[in-house]
C-alpha positions as CSV (number, residue, x, y, z in Angstrom):
1,X,-45.0,-23.9,-99.7
2,X,-43.3,-21.0,-101.3
3,X,-45.9,-18.4,-103.3
4,X,-44.2,-16.5,-106.2
5,X,-44.9,-13.0,-105.4
6,X,-45.2,-10.6,-108.5
7,X,-43.8,-7.6,-106.1
8,X,-40.5,-9.4,-106.6
9,X,-39.7,-8.7,-110.3
10,X,-36.1,-9.0,-109.5
11,X,-36.4,-12.6,-109.4
12,X,-37.7,-12.6,-113.1
13,X,-34.7,-9.8,-114.7
14,X,-32.2,-12.7,-112.9
15,X,-33.6,-14.8,-115.0
16,X,-34.7,-13.3,-117.6
17,X,-30.6,-11.9,-117.9
18,X,-29.4,-15.5,-117.9
19,X,-31.6,-18.5,-118.1
20,X,-29.0,-21.2,-118.0
21,X,-26.9,-19.7,-115.3
22,X,-26.9,-20.8,-111.9
23,X,-30.1,-19.1,-110.3
24,X,-30.0,-16.6,-107.0
25,X,-31.7,-19.0,-103.9
26,X,-34.4,-17.3,-104.1
27,X,-34.5,-17.5,-107.8
28,X,-34.3,-21.4,-107.5
29,X,-37.4,-21.2,-104.5
30,X,-39.2,-19.8,-107.7
31,X,-38.3,-22.0,-110.0
32,X,-38.3,-25.5,-108.1
33,X,-42.4,-23.6,-108.0
34,X,-42.5,-23.6,-111.5
35,X,-41.3,-26.7,-112.3
36,X,-42.6,-28.8,-109.7
37,X,-46.4,-28.0,-111.1
38,X,-48.5,-31.0,-111.6
39,X,-47.8,-32.6,-115.3
40,X,-51.4,-32.2,-116.8
41,X,-51.1,-29.1,-118.9
42,X,-47.3,-28.3,-118.0
43,X,-45.8,-26.4,-121.0
44,X,-42.6,-27.5,-121.5
45,X,-40.3,-27.2,-125.1
46,X,-40.1,-29.8,-128.1
47,X,-36.9,-30.1,-130.0
48,X,-38.1,-30.0,-133.2
49,X,-35.1,-29.4,-135.2
50,X,-31.8,-30.3,-133.4
51,X,-30.1,-27.1,-132.4
52,X,-32.6,-25.3,-134.4
53,X,-36.0,-25.0,-133.5
54,X,-38.2,-25.7,-130.3
55,X,-41.9,-26.1,-129.9
56,X,-44.0,-24.8,-127.0
57,X,-46.2,-27.8,-125.7
58,X,-48.1,-29.2,-123.1
59,X,-48.1,-32.6,-121.3
60,X,-51.2,-34.7,-121.0
61,X,-51.5,-36.1,-117.4
62,X,-50.5,-39.7,-118.5
63,X,-47.5,-41.3,-118.9
64,X,-47.2,-42.5,-122.8
65,X,-49.6,-39.6,-123.9
66,X,-48.3,-37.6,-126.8
67,X,-47.1,-33.9,-125.7
68,X,-49.6,-31.2,-127.8
69,X,-47.6,-28.9,-129.6
70,X,-49.1,-25.6,-129.2
71,X,-48.3,-22.8,-131.8
72,X,-45.6,-21.2,-131.1
73,X,-41.9,-21.9,-132.5
74,X,-38.4,-20.7,-131.4
75,X,-35.2,-20.3,-133.0
76,X,-33.3,-19.7,-129.7
77,X,-33.3,-22.5,-126.9
78,X,-32.6,-18.9,-124.3
79,X,-35.8,-17.5,-126.1
80,X,-37.8,-20.1,-125.6
81,X,-37.2,-20.9,-121.9
82,X,-38.0,-16.8,-121.2
83,X,-41.4,-17.3,-122.9
84,X,-41.6,-20.3,-120.5
85,X,-40.4,-18.4,-117.8
86,X,-42.9,-16.1,-119.1
87,X,-45.9,-18.1,-119.4
88,X,-45.6,-19.2,-116.0
89,X,-45.1,-16.3,-113.8
90,X,-47.8,-15.1,-115.2
91,X,-49.9,-17.9,-114.5
92,X,-48.7,-18.0,-110.5
93,X,-48.5,-13.8,-109.9
94,X,-51.3,-13.1,-112.4
95,X,-49.3,-9.8,-113.7
96,X,-47.4,-10.1,-117.0
97,X,-43.5,-9.7,-117.5
98,X,-43.0,-6.2,-119.6
């Protein structure tokens, strides 16, 4: 299995520059790891006001369980995606992104 290395910060920079762009093959491997983690406790974004506001949430471990909304709110989907990427980067590398 592919392991995310904190020394490959250029991949984080690539994502931060364009969260919705087509990722390089290297970044795609990182995103597969991040997005393929187990469902229980996985961070997701919930649209709370269509096209205006998104909230950070955690998934429960069972189908049909409601998501747990966390305190963070965003008015930009790009910033919300960047925030989740930073949280996952920290989880998998043990290092914060600046």
